[in-house]
Every structure is written in C-alpha cells, then in structure tokens.
C-alpha positions, 0 to 999 in steps of 0.5 A: 500500500502506498502512502497516497493510497493510505491518505486518499482512501476511496470515499463513498458518497453520503446521501443526506438528501431528503425524499421529494414530496412525491416520494413521502408517504402519509404519516402513521399515527399511534395512540399511547397511554400517558405511561407508555409515552413517558416510558418511551420518552425516558428510553429515547434519552432526548431524541425526538420521540418519533425518530426513536419509535421508528428506529425501535420498530424497524430495528435501526441501530443508528440514529442520525444525531443531526436529525435527532438533535444532539444537545447544544453542549455536545455541539459546542464540544464537537466544534471545539474539538474540530477547531483544535484539530484544524489549528494543529496542522496535522494534515499539513504535517502528514502531507509534508512527511508523505511528500518527503517520503515520495521524493526520497528525502525522508529516511525510511527506517523500520521505526519511521515506517511503524511510527507513520503507520501508527499515526495513520491509524490514529488519524483514521480512528479520530476521523471515524469517531468524529464523524460518528459523533456528528451523526454522519451516515456511511461511516465504517466502524 
C-alpha cells in the first residue's frame, strides 16, 4: 500500500438528501397511554420521540444525531474539538512527511515506517469517531 493510497482512501458518497414530496408517504399515527409515552420518552434519552419509535420498530441501530438533535453542549464540544484539530496542522504535517517520503528525502527506517503507520491509524480512528459523533451516515466502524 502506498502512502497516497493510505491518505486518499476511496470515499463513498453520503446521501443526506431528503425524499421529494412525491416520494413521502402519509404519516402513521399511534395512540399511547400517558405511561407508555413517558416510558418511551425516558428510553429515547432526548431524541425526538418519533425518530426513536421508528428506529425501535424497524430495528435501526443508528440514529442520525443531526436529525435527532444532539444537545447544544455536545455541539459546542464537537466544534471545539474540530477547531483544535484544524489549528494543529496535522494534515499539513502528514502531507509534508508523505511528500518527503515520495521524493526520497525522508529516511525510511523500520521505526519511521511503524511510527507513520501508527499515526495513520490514529488519524483514521479520530476521523471515524468524529464523524460518528456528528451523526454522519456511511461511516465504517
């Protein structure tokens, strides 16, 4: 595997487009007792009740946090984490290392190669965790 393959893995398109009005079906109504509704509200832990019931009924393990409405505090924490990552210049530094390796000015010892591989794994893991936290679809575990 080359460094360009490592840093530029094939991406899958994300489909976040809502269905058109012609594709939407009529809503489904459900009557609940006050106790049933309160139980579902507790189980939903802040998610919209309709989204939670739909996920539970259909066995959907993943609920989009964007649509589910993550808390303002969580959004602020994610924004701060992303801002810190942006200021860290990790991507630029990794690009400079890849360029040096490609033109032969980076001595590629087994230790250097292992350090780079470990860094790549850490960046990929961080990327996946942040996308999951943001509720992005199509994120592999």
